[in-house]
N, C-alpha and C positions, 0 to 999 in steps of 0.2 A: 754383390757381396753375399756370401755363403754364409748360412746360419749356422752355427754349431747346434747340435741337436742333441739332448740328452740320449744316452743309452742305457738300456735296460733300469731305468729309475736312478740312475746316478747324475748327478750334476756334472753341467761342462765346468771346464776350468774358469771361466769368467764369471759364470753365475757362481760358483763355489766362493770366488775371492768377494764378489758383491754381497753376498750372503754373511761372509765373516765380517767385511767392513761394516755392513749392517748392525750384526751384533755388538761388535765394538763398539758403536757410535751410542747404540742403546744400553750400553752398561751402565747401571746405575752410577757408578764412579764416575765414568766419564760424562754423565748426564749433570751432574751434578758440578763436577768440575766447570762444564760449558756454561752452566747457571750462574756460577760465580763470579766466571770471567765476563760476564755480559752484567752482571750486578743484579740478576735476578734471585729473588728470594721463594723458593718453591713453596713456603707455608702463606706469605703473603698472596702469590698468585694463586694458591688455591683458596684463599680466603675471599679473595677479590673476583674470581670465577663462581664462585658460590654465591656471592652477593648479586653480581650480573643475574644469575639463575632466578635468584629468588625474586627480583626485582622484574624480571622478564615473565616469571608465571603470575606473580600480581597484576602485573600489567594486563595480562591475557585474560585473567578473570574479570577485570574492569572493563576490559573491552568487550569479553562475551556478554556480560551484564547489562553493558549498554546497548548491546545488539538485540539482545532478549526483550529488554524495556521497551525498545524501539519498535519492536515486530509485534509485540503487544498491544499498543499504542494504536500501529499501522491495522489491528484486526479489531480493535474498539472503534475506530473510525469507519473502516468498512463494515460493520454491521451497523453502525448508526446510520449511516447512508443506505443500506437495503433497508432498514425500518422507515425511515423518513420516506423512500422512494415507495414502499409497499402502502403506508398509511396516505401518502399523498394521492397515489393510484386510487385508492378508494373514494378519498375525499371527491376526486374529480369523477369518478363513476356514478357516486351518489349525486351529484350536482346535475350531472349529465339525465340520470334517471328522472331526478324530479323534475328538471325541466320539459322532457319529453311527456311524464305524466300530467302537467299543468297543461302544456299543448293540446295532447289529445283530451282533457276532460272540456278545455274550452272548445275545442273543435267539435265535440259531441253535444255539446251544450247549445253550440251553433247551429249545428243541423237539426237540433229539436225545434229551434226558433223559427227556423227556415221553414220545418212541416206546418207552422202556425199563420204563415205570410197570407195577405188577403190580397194585396195588390202588389204591381211593379215596382210602385214607389217604394212601397213598404220593403220589398226585398232589395231593391237598392240601397235605401237607408241601411238597412239590417246589414247588409254585407260590406260597406265602407266603412260603417263602424266596427265590423268584426276585424277589417283588415287595419285600421287605425289601431285598434286594443292588440292586434297579434304584433304588428311591428313595435309598437312600446314596449311590449313583454318581451319580444326577443332582442331588443336594444338592451335592456335590463339583463336578460340572461348573459348575453354576451359579456356585459361588464364585468357580472359575477365570477363568469368563468373566468374573463382574464385576469380578475383579481386572486381568485382562488389559484390558477395557473402561476401567476408572480409566487404567491405563498408557499405553495409547493415547492417553486424551483429554489426559492431562498433556502427551505428547508431543507433541500436534499443537497445543497451544495455547503451548508452550515458548517456539518460535521468535519470536512475536510478542509473548509479556511480557519477552523477553530484549529484544527491540529497545525496547519501551515504555520498561522501566528505563533502558537506555542513554541515551535521549532525554531521560528525566526528569532523569538526572545531568547531562547536558550541558548544560541549562538551570539547572541551581544553580551 
């Protein structure tokens, strides 16, 4: 198939015919006749289109606001989680330092007592008492650290859990 090419800016015959047909179809009188034949009222159509546009804009505003609110809520949740992680790690660090200090103080006190030992029997008795005391102390320290770790873990996930519960409640 050969295409007809416009020469020197003049439209080809077929193009010119198509252009004329388009202009005739778009003539306001012909458009009004076509709309009347189809039972369309241009003013009602414009009103319906305007109403649809207004509803779409309003729905877009509501959707944007909901997205913005959810983003703000997520930011608050993240900030609370990070704050809880920070304070929890500080609490665990303080508890560990406290345990180390207590153990070091008891160790130095034990060494001081050992310098005053006069017999092997006294040394064995002192050492076995120290081991028993250290074992009980460490068991208590481990329980305290476990309890604090549990508390920190619960506090760490609390903001996220509350946000999930709130989101679930909103859906219902």
